[in-house]
C-alpha positions as semicolon CSV with decimal commas, in nm:
position;residue;x (nm);y (nm);z (nm)
1;M;1,310;-1,408;-3,337
2;Y;1,644;-1,261;-3,241
3;D;1,707;-1,074;-2,920
4;G;1,958;-0,806;-3,016
5;N;2,071;-0,754;-2,655
6;S;2,252;-1,087;-2,643
7;S;2,342;-1,384;-2,857
8;M;2,055;-1,584;-2,714
9;L;1,772;-1,686;-2,945
10;L;1,437;-1,749;-2,782
11;Y;1,100;-1,818;-2,936
12;T;0,770;-1,947;-2,810
13;T;0,454;-2,076;-2,966
14;T;0,146;-2,178;-2,773
15;M;-0,222;-2,202;-2,822
16;K;-0,375;-1,855;-2,822
17;T;-0,364;-1,692;-2,482
18;R;-0,690;-1,581;-2,336
19;M;-0,830;-1,400;-2,036
20;L;-0,874;-1,660;-1,761
21;R;-1,077;-1,597;-1,452
22;I;-1,183;-1,245;-1,541
23;I;-1,215;-1,118;-1,189
24;M;-1,530;-0,918;-1,142
25;I;-1,417;-0,705;-0,858
26;F;-1,771;-0,582;-0,855
27;T;-1,988;-0,394;-1,098
28;I;-1,843;-0,049;-1,088
29;V;-2,000;0,246;-1,251
30;L;-1,689;0,376;-1,418
31;G;-1,844;0,688;-1,549
32;V;-2,163;0,889;-1,538
33;F;-2,133;1,205;-1,739
34;Y;-2,399;1,474;-1,736
35;L;-2,314;1,770;-1,954
36;N;-2,562;2,040;-1,868
37;G;-2,311;2,315;-1,814
38;G;-2,057;2,049;-1,714
39;L;-1,988;1,682;-1,623
40;D;-2,180;1,566;-1,322
41;R;-2,045;1,227;-1,212
42;L;-1,782;0,970;-1,301
43;V;-1,754;0,622;-1,147
44;N;-1,968;0,468;-0,873
45;P;-1,785;0,175;-0,711
46;Q;-1,843;-0,030;-0,401
47;T;-1,567;-0,091;-0,147
48;V;-1,229;-0,259;-0,180
49;K;-1,266;-0,632;-0,237
50;A;-1,036;-0,929;-0,293
51;F;-1,102;-1,190;-0,559
52;G;-0,856;-1,466;-0,630
53;D;-0,502;-1,338;-0,600
54;L;-0,593;-0,976;-0,664
55;L;-0,676;-0,705;-0,414
56;V;-0,802;-0,386;-0,577
57;D;-0,813;-0,064;-0,378
58;F;-1,021;0,217;-0,528
59;H;-0,944;0,456;-0,239
60;V;-1,306;0,545;-0,174
61;P;-1,549;0,444;0,102
62;A;-1,821;0,194;0,023
63;G;-2,092;0,339;-0,195
64;K;-1,893;0,647;-0,293
65;P;-1,790;0,726;-0,652
66;I;-1,428;0,719;-0,763
67;F;-1,494;1,041;-0,950
68;T;-1,734;1,316;-0,864
69;V;-1,706;1,587;-1,126
70;T;-1,908;1,906;-1,123
71;N;-1,901;2,179;-1,387
72;M;-1,625;2,012;-1,582
73;K;-1,552;2,220;-1,890
74;P;-1,367;2,141;-2,213
75;G;-0,996;2,108;-2,142
76;D;-1,045;1,975;-1,788
77;S;-0,940;1,628;-1,672
78;Q;-0,945;1,421;-1,355
79;T;-0,712;1,142;-1,243
80;R;-0,775;0,878;-0,980
81;P;-0,540;0,601;-0,857
82;I;-0,643;0,236;-0,841
83;D;-0,404;0,003;-0,656
84;V;-0,374;-0,361;-0,756
85;S;-0,193;-0,602;-0,522
86;N;-0,095;-0,963;-0,585
87;S;-0,135;-1,190;-0,285
88;G;-0,070;-1,510;-0,481
89;T;0,234;-1,728;-0,528
90;V;0,307;-1,643;-0,894
91;A;0,345;-1,317;-1,084
92;R;0,033;-1,204;-1,265
93;Y;-0,018;-1,005;-1,582
94;I;-0,306;-0,769;-1,504
95;S;-0,563;-0,644;-1,750
96;T;-0,884;-0,447;-1,737
97;K;-1,203;-0,424;-1,938
98;G;-1,464;-0,153;-1,958
99;F;-1,815;-0,214;-2,085
100;R;-2,079;0,045;-2,175
101;N;-2,375;-0,010;-1,946
102;T;-2,621;0,269;-2,012
103;G;-2,618;0,622;-2,141
104;I;-2,831;0,921;-2,229
105;G;-2,817;1,093;-2,568
106;N;-2,796;1,001;-2,932
107;I;-2,500;1,029;-3,168
108;P;-2,257;1,185;-3,109
109;K;-2,243;1,000;-2,779
110;I;-2,041;1,141;-2,492
111;E;-1,794;0,851;-2,501
112;S;-1,684;0,959;-2,847
113;A;-1,549;1,282;-2,697
114;L;-1,410;1,171;-2,361
115;K;-1,048;1,056;-2,355
116;V;-0,920;0,772;-2,134
117;E;-0,558;0,727;-2,033
118;I;-0,402;0,477;-1,791
119;N;-0,048;0,491;-1,655
120;D;0,140;0,292;-1,393
121;G;0,328;0,583;-1,242
122;S;0,627;0,554;-1,471
123;S;0,478;0,514;-1,817
124;T;0,151;0,522;-2,007
125;V;0,009;0,173;-2,050
126;Y;-0,302;0,276;-2,242
127;G;-0,420;0,579;-2,436
128;P;-0,499;0,853;-2,448
129;K;-0,786;0,725;-2,660
130;S;-1,155;0,793;-2,672
131;M;-1,377;0,606;-2,432
132;E;-1,542;0,459;-2,740
133;E;-1,205;0,308;-2,839
134;F;-1,161;0,194;-2,478
135;F;-1,480;-0,012;-2,517
136;I;-1,359;-0,162;-2,844
137;A;-1,020;-0,257;-2,696
138;S;-1,197;-0,410;-2,397
139;A;-1,381;-0,649;-2,630
140;D;-1,049;-0,823;-2,705
141;L;-1,021;-1,168;-2,550
142;N;-0,746;-1,049;-2,317
143;G;-0,889;-0,704;-2,252
144;I;-0,647;-0,413;-2,207
145;P;-0,309;-0,527;-2,066
146;L;-0,184;-0,313;-1,779
147;G;0,137;-0,484;-1,667
148;I;0,295;-0,745;-1,444
149;V;0,238;-0,744;-1,069
150;T;0,499;-0,954;-0,891
151;V;0,437;-1,192;-0,602
152;G;0,352;-0,983;-0,297
153;G;0,385;-0,669;-0,504
154;H;0,145;-0,396;-0,607
155;K;0,110;-0,128;-0,870
156;T;-0,081;0,193;-0,881
157;Y;-0,268;0,249;-1,204
158;N;-0,381;0,606;-1,258
159;F;-0,701;0,633;-1,459
160;T;-0,748;0,971;-1,624
161;V;-1,059;1,096;-1,802
162;N;-1,023;1,411;-2,010
163;F;-1,294;1,633;-2,158
164;P;-1,111;1,770;-2,466
165;T;-1,109;2,135;-2,552
166;S;-1,253;2,047;-2,892
167;A;-1,580;1,921;-2,737
168;D;-1,880;2,146;-2,798
169;N;-2,244;2,184;-2,708
170;N;-2,333;1,861;-2,885
171;F;-2,263;1,687;-2,553
172;Q;-2,499;1,889;-2,337
173;A;-2,709;1,669;-2,105
174;K;-2,552;1,343;-2,227
175;S;-2,424;1,061;-2,007
176;V;-2,259;0,720;-2,009
177;T;-2,214;0,449;-1,744
178;V;-1,941;0,190;-1,765
179;D;-1,887;-0,142;-1,589
180;L;-1,520;-0,209;-1,514
181;T;-1,355;-0,547;-1,447
182;F;-1,002;-0,655;-1,362
183;G;-0,843;-0,990;-1,430
184;V;-0,529;-1,179;-1,522
185;I;-0,409;-1,279;-1,867
186;S;-0,302;-1,639;-1,887
187;G;-0,284;-1,936;-2,120
188;D;-0,553;-2,197;-2,172
189;N;-0,331;-2,504;-2,141
190;V;-0,012;-2,639;-1,983
191;V;0,303;-2,442;-2,070
192;I;0,677;-2,486;-2,039
193;N;0,771;-2,241;-1,766
194;E;1,143;-2,287;-1,696
195;V;1,429;-2,486;-1,847
196;F;1,766;-2,566;-1,686
197;Y;1,998;-2,688;-1,960
198;T;2,341;-2,538;-1,871
199;V;2,407;-2,750;-1,564
200;D;2,687;-2,631;-1,336
201;S;2,897;-2,852;-1,108
202;K;2,694;-2,756;-0,801
203;H;2,383;-2,909;-0,954
204;G;2,502;-3,235;-1,101
205;L;2,603;-3,318;-1,456
206;D;2,510;-3,162;-1,789
207;S;2,398;-3,381;-2,077
208;P;2,664;-3,629;-2,194
209;K;2,672;-3,453;-2,531
210;D;2,746;-3,111;-2,378
211;R;3,018;-3,240;-2,148
212;N;3,166;-3,463;-2,423
213;D;3,128;-3,771;-2,206
214;R;2,908;-4,015;-2,392
215;K;3,008;-4,306;-2,170
216;S;2,811;-4,174;-1,872
217;G;2,438;-4,149;-1,908
218;Q;2,384;-3,924;-1,606
219;N;2,196;-3,605;-1,690
220;N;2,065;-3,351;-1,438
221;E;1,892;-3,114;-1,677
222;W;1,530;-3,036;-1,596
223;L;1,228;-2,841;-1,706
224;E;0,926;-2,704;-1,527
225;L;0,567;-2,723;-1,650
226;Y;0,289;-2,494;-1,527
227;N;-0,087;-2,532;-1,544
228;P;-0,248;-2,184;-1,558
229;T;-0,601;-2,318;-1,594
230;E;-0,873;-2,381;-1,336
231;R;-0,882;-2,756;-1,406
232;D;-0,652;-3,046;-1,320
233;I;-0,488;-3,197;-1,630
234;S;-0,368;-3,556;-1,675
235;L;-0,030;-3,571;-1,851
236;K;-0,048;-3,942;-1,928
237;N;0,083;-4,006;-2,281
238;W;0,193;-3,646;-2,325
239;S;0,543;-3,606;-2,468
240;L;0,841;-3,372;-2,493
241;V;1,049;-3,347;-2,812
242;D;1,377;-3,161;-2,868
243;N;1,545;-3,072;-3,196
244;S;1,675;-3,426;-3,237
245;G;1,319;-3,543;-3,292
246;I;1,352;-3,793;-3,007
247;Q;1,026;-3,811;-2,813
248;S;1,028;-3,843;-2,434
249;K;0,689;-3,984;-2,340
250;I;0,515;-3,945;-2,004
251;N;0,387;-4,293;-1,922
252;A;0,270;-4,226;-1,569
253;N;-0,082;-4,095;-1,505
254;K;0,056;-3,773;-1,360
255;I;-0,200;-3,510;-1,267
256;L;-0,089;-3,148;-1,295
257;K;-0,320;-2,960;-1,065
258;A;-0,483;-2,630;-1,152
259;G;-0,232;-2,352;-1,089
260;G;0,035;-2,611;-1,015
261;F;0,398;-2,666;-1,119
262;L;0,561;-2,993;-1,221
263;L;0,937;-3,055;-1,242
264;V;1,051;-3,304;-1,506
265;S;1,391;-3,474;-1,504
266;K;1,556;-3,797;-1,609
267;D;1,552;-3,943;-1,258
268;A;1,505;-3,848;-0,894
269;S;1,878;-3,804;-0,827
270;T;1,855;-3,458;-0,983
271;W;1,655;-3,316;-0,692
272;K;1,920;-3,387;-0,428
273;Y;2,099;-3,083;-0,573
274;W;1,803;-2,854;-0,514
275;D;1,604;-2,740;-0,213
276;I;1,283;-2,905;-0,332
277;K;1,022;-2,971;-0,067
278;P;0,876;-3,323;-0,070
279;A;0,530;-3,181;-0,138
280;K;0,647;-3,030;-0,467
281;D;0,549;-3,235;-0,770
282;T;0,825;-3,403;-0,966
283;L;0,819;-3,643;-1,259
284;E;1,102;-3,877;-1,356
285;L;1,099;-3,982;-1,721
286;G;1,353;-4,265;-1,689
287;N;1,543;-4,124;-1,986
288;Q;1,691;-3,786;-2,071
289;L;1,499;-3,516;-2,256
290;G;1,546;-3,591;-2,624
291;D;1,916;-3,651;-2,689
292;G;2,005;-3,397;-2,418
293;L;1,931;-3,025;-2,419
294;D;2,208;-2,856;-2,619
295;N;2,373;-2,556;-2,458
296;T;2,450;-2,409;-2,801
297;G;2,092;-2,413;-2,927
298;D;1,790;-2,639;-2,897
299;Q;1,414;-2,640;-2,861
300;L;1,146;-2,815;-2,657
301;I;0,801;-2,901;-2,788
302;L;0,525;-3,013;-2,553
303;K;0,255;-3,234;-2,708
304;N;-0,065;-3,366;-2,555
305;A;-0,182;-3,728;-2,559
306;T;-0,318;-3,696;-2,913
307;G;0,008;-3,554;-3,045
308;V;-0,114;-3,195;-3,076
309;E;0,150;-2,930;-3,001
310;V;0,053;-2,740;-2,686
311;D;0,365;-2,529;-2,626
312;R;0,710;-2,468;-2,767
313;M;1,019;-2,275;-2,663
314;G;1,370;-2,257;-2,799
315;W;1,707;-2,095;-2,741
316;G;2,043;-2,021;-2,903
317;T;2,383;-1,956;-2,752
318;G;2,465;-1,719;-2,469
319;M;2,324;-1,873;-2,152
320;A;2,579;-1,875;-1,868
321;T;2,648;-2,204;-1,690
322;G;2,416;-2,256;-1,393
323;H;2,150;-2,018;-1,523
324;S;1,801;-2,112;-1,643
325;T;1,554;-1,967;-1,891
326;E;1,221;-1,881;-1,728
327;R;0,894;-1,720;-1,826
328;L;0,864;-1,369;-1,686
329;T;0,503;-1,441;-1,591
330;P;0,382;-1,803;-1,550
331;G;0,124;-1,895;-1,814
332;F;0,154;-1,569;-2,008
333;D;0,275;-1,599;-2,367
334;T;0,300;-1,344;-2,645
335;N;0,540;-1,552;-2,858
336;K;0,812;-1,292;-2,801
337;T;1,159;-1,307;-2,648
338;S;1,035;-1,058;-2,387
339;D;0,828;-1,340;-2,235
340;W;1,151;-1,495;-2,107
341;I;1,432;-1,395;-1,875
342;D;1,772;-1,526;-1,774
343;R;1,719;-1,659;-1,420
344;F;1,999;-1,692;-1,169
345;P;1,977;-1,875;-0,952
346;P;1,710;-2,095;-1,112
347;T;1,377;-2,124;-0,930
348;P;1,238;-2,474;-0,969
349;A;0,881;-2,516;-0,841
350;S;0,823;-2,151;-0,767
């Protein structure tokens, strides 16, 4: 797919992304609606809690509802902020899911009339759609995407529930309760996270092919792998293939830890050009990646020990010397150019 904003061509293909570690902040009663002359209650949460890398602040004391609505009439709406902070070491793509718990009243149910909208302060990220549609969207494997929260950053998501003017007496004395969860969207296997293929003079030598120097075999290109799963993965007999078809096999029994990064290069001399802590994982292949990563267009395919393609990324022309191509959010893949950014300076192992 072509990115019209530059001459760079990027594409990605991975195994289907899925919601990993759906973080049950706690069972929250998102909405209790009693229409007997008006809406009675909406959302009964517990207190702020941290799970994994996320800290969710509902701005209410323990045991108090997010919404308390009395005598809400058609045309009224209420908005409440929910803050999500990322205390982890990588950016996270946040999503939410809402599940119908209980409710009073037959068809038409109250959730068919109520409208849900979510915005992040600058734009609408969901809706407005009926709460019924909110439930359907929540059933998707990845839930309802909200946006990226950077390392150490936070976003305020404003949840709005509207009782449309068109609603009538059919919703008298009806109610619904909803359980709400937050989580992160991530992949279900190792992914290519960053590639440095336009080597500048401060960081060694580019591939012999790109520098038109086939006599010297030195090559300081590198790539970074990331494991977004909750399990350690052995990379023994995995391989990397570029557009030449040459396969660079991983012979060592290298373990990529859950949530860990691994830097892959031809040899260890590459890392003297970078501020890489000794504790950071590196892997030396003993040979360059394929026939060298072409600055004018190439691709990388990651295959597991059985030869099955796990991830793929590619590029065209347009990358400035000394820049890298990096995933905007580690482990998150929509197979679009928007998954990737031009990174300067490159950020190996972070």
